[in-house]
Structure formats: C-alpha cells, structure tokens
N, C-alpha and C positions, 0 to 999 in steps of 0.2 A: 482707766478706760472701761473696766468692768467691775461691778460690785454685785455679788449675790449675798443677800442678807436674810438669814433665818428662813430659808426656803424649804417648804414641805411639798411633796408630791406623792400621792397614793393612787393605786388603781383598784377597780372593783370594790369601792368603798362600801362598807356595811355588809359585805358577803363573807362567806367562809373562806374565800380565796383572796381576801384583801392583801395587796402587796404595798408596803410602805417603801417606795423607791428612794426618796430623798427625805432625810430627817434632820431638820435644822441645819441645812447646808449653808456654809459661809465661805466666800472666796473673794479676794481682791486682786485685780490685775492692774499694774501700772502700764502706761502706754509703752509699746514695744516689747512687753513680756512675751516670751515664747515658752508656754507651759506644756510639758508632756504629762499625760495622765495614764496611770496603770491601776489595775485592780482586778479581782476575780470576777467570775460570772455573777451578775446581779448586784454588783457593787454600786451601781447608779451612774456609771460613766456616760453612757449614751442618753440616759434620762436627763442628766444635767445639760448636755448639748441641746437636746430637744426642747428643754425648758427655756434655755437661752434664746433659741431660734424662734420660739413661739409656736412650735408644733402642737403643744398642748399647754393649757394653763396650769397654774400651781394653786394649791389650797391656801397657803400662807406664804408670807415673805415678799421680798422685792428683788427685781432684777433691774439694774441700772447700767446703761451703756453710755459712756462719755457724758455723764451727768444727767442723762434723761431717764426717767423711770419708765421702762417699757413693759412692765409687768402685765398690763391689761391690753397692750397692743397686739393685734393679730399677726400671724406669720408673714403675710404679704407686706405689711408695713415695715417690719423689721428687716425684710429682705433687701431694702434699699441701702442698709449700712452693714449687713452681715454677709460674708462670703462663706460658702460651705462646700466641702468635698466629702462624698460618702465612700463607704467601703466598695460598693459595686460601681465599676467604671461606667456602666450603662446609665446610671441615674443622673449624672451631671451634664449630659449632652443629648442632642437630638440626632439619632443615628441616620435618619433619612435626609438630613440637611447637610449642606456643604460645611466645610471647616469655617469659611469666612462668614457664613450665615449664623453659625453658632456664636462666633466671636462678636458679630454685630448685635445679636440679641443681648449678650452679656454687657457690651459697651453701653447699650441704651437702657439697661435695667434701672428702674426708678425714674426714668424720664417720661414726659408727657407723650403719649402715643399720637401719631399722625398718619395721614394716608400715604405719606412718602416713605418708601422702603429702601430704595436703591442705595447700594453701598458705594461710597465715593472712592475715587482714586487715593485720596489722602488716607481714608480708613484702611484701604488695602495695603498701602505702604506701611502703616502702623502695625497691621496684623503680621505682615512679613517680618518686620523687625522683632516683634515679640516672639514669633515662632522660631526665628533663628536662635534665640537665646536657649531654646530647649535642646538644640543640637540633635534633632531627630529627623531632619530633612523635610519637615512639614511646611516650611515656608514656600516650597514649590508645588504645594498640593492644595491651594486654597479652594479649588473647585472640586475636591474629592469629598465624597460622602463620608461622614464621621463613622458610619457603620463598618467601613472597610479598614479602620485602624485597629491596631493591636490593643490589648488591654492597657499596656503601659503608655502607649501614645495617647490613648483616649483619656487616661487619668491625668497625664501631663497637660493635655488641652483643657481639661476641667479645672485644673489649678490656675491656668491663665485666665479662664473665664471667671473664676471666683475672685480673682484679684485685679482684673483689668481696670476696675474703678476704685482701687485701693480702699477696701472696706475698713470700717473702724474695728471690726473684729472678724478674724478668720477661724472657722471651726473645721477641724479635720478629724473625721470619725473613722479611724482605722483605715485610712485611705490607701495603704499599701498592702493590706492583709490578703487581698485576692490576687496579688501579683507574685511571680516567681522571685526568688531572692535577688537575682541580678537586676531585674527590672525594678523591684522595690527599692534597691539601693540607688538606682538612677533617679527615680521619682523623689526620693528623700533628699538627694543632692539638689535637685531642682527646687524642692520646697525650701530648703535652707537658704538658697540664693534669693528666691523671691521674697521670703520673709525678711531677710537681712537688708536687701536693697531698698525695700519699701517701708522698713521699720514697722511691720505689721504686728499688732497684738494678736497672738495666736494661741489656740488650745488644740493640742493634738493627742487624741486617744490612740494608744498603741498596745498591742498584745506582746510586743517584743521588748523585753527588759533592757537589752543592750541599746536598742534604739532610743528608749526612754532616757537612758543615761547620756548617750552621745549627743542627742539633739536638744536644742532649746537651752534656756538659761535657768529653768526652774522645773522641778518634778513634784507632782503630787500623787499620793496613793489614796485610793478610795476603798471603803469597805462598808457594807451595810448602810449605804445611803449618806455617808458623810466622809470628810477627809480625815485620814488618820496619820498622814505624814506629809510634810511640806518642806522641801529642801531646795536650795539655790546656791549660786556662786561656786566658790572653790570646793565646798563640801559636796556639791552635786558632781563636780568634775572628777572627784576622787572616789566616787562610789563604785562598788562592784555589785554584780547581781546577788552574790551571797549576802552583801550588806542589806539589800532590799528585802530579802527573805527574812533576815533576822528582824529588821524593823517592822515587817508585817506581823510577825509572831509577837513581838513586844507590844505593838499597838492594839492588836485585835485579840490577842490571847488564844489564837488558833494558828494552825499551819496553813500556808498558802496552798490552795488546791484548785489550780486551773491548769489542766493538762496542756492546753495549747500554749500558754505562756511559759510553762516549764520546758516545753520542747524547743522554744526559741530563745533560750537563755544565752 
C-alpha cells in the first residue's frame, strides 16, 4: 500500500544551517499494516509524514501509494486518498461549523463540488450511527458547534472525518500528545477500533514508548533521517521499553535523549 524508495529531504539547502531531514529513507507497508513510529527530536518522523502527504516535495526518491507514484503530486491531490490527524485537535475541524457540517465536508472530500449543499436525512442518520460508535454522546449534538467540544471529543471527531471515506492511508501525527492521559487512552481505543474494523493502512507517530509497543502490528524507530529498527509480530508484542532503549543505542551508537519520551515510558 505504501512504498518509500530512497527518499531524501533537506531544508535550507546550500546554507550554513542546512538540515538533512531524510537520508535515503526506505519503507514498505502492506495493506492493513498499522505501524507505530518512535524516535528522538529531529529524527525525521514528522518530515516523513509531511513528505508522504505532499506538504513539501523531496529532492530524490519516490513515494508510491497503492501502486501509484505520487512523488510529484501536490498535497490537494493526495488528500483524496490520505486521511490525516494532527497533534493539535483544532487543526482537523472547523470550530465555527456544526458537527454535521464538518462530517459532511469530510464525506464529500475529493468529490466534484456543486451548488447543492443541504445535508440529507440519510446523511444525518449515517452521521448519528458513526458518532454513536465513539460513545461520547455526540450523536445527539449534530447541530452543536465543534468549537464547544473538549479536546478529546474534537480529536475523536477528527478521526471520524479522516476515515469516513476509508482512505488508502491514514497518517496520525502524535494525535494524542495534547490530551490528558485518560482522554488519550480513550482516543487510542477509538483509533484501534476504527483501524481494525476498516483494515486501514496506518502510520502513527507517538512519543509514548508503551503506546508504540501496545498498538499496531509493527514498530519502527527512526534516527537521523532513516529507520534504524523495524520489528513486528510476536517480537514486537514481547518488547519492553528497556528493549527499545537498548536497540536504539545498538543501532545509533548513542544514548536515547528525548526527555518527553523518557517521561512517558
């Protein structure tokens, strides 16, 4: 479902502050893979997701989604088959619009625009059923403004919006980092259910090592712009945080130095 082949991405090229963010990055995902991604600050995690989504171009290499080379496609074209949830709950929704209006926009993403906007009763019934699955009471608040929701409710809604059209690829960029632990656990539970029920190919960046081990069928560790550790199956299930720290030191030749990740072991 995803192939990243020999991808390079740098910033401020040719200056004294040039940053080589991705260095010959290679990654293959089969359909239905749920990959968690960890790594220190500046490892290239978010740069990888932005490159996949087309936020910026890459200097070398190819990005292939479901057999189609999208390397030169702009972000708006890739949005038709990529779902994305950001760290900030405010980014994925329109706060001044109703819940049902946000869902309607997501449902019609990638479709031809017309002068007809009205939301049908069939769509409202679909939205209620989807919202019921969140178990947050939002199915009775279709006409509530999204700006009135809590951070956790808004992030759960963003998840629904990102997956309502079953994207070929779901990108989660530390989507629970801004939430309190209890709310984060709820959103992660919703994430697991949506990904599993829809068999979505998913990449989830997280700063929490335990979450990286617990969720998904595969874990990759990044450092200095490339992947230094890739584990799946039973080996992943049996991992401990201490194992990840050892693997990092073995693969990178240095100690793991990310205070936020160390505090969420």
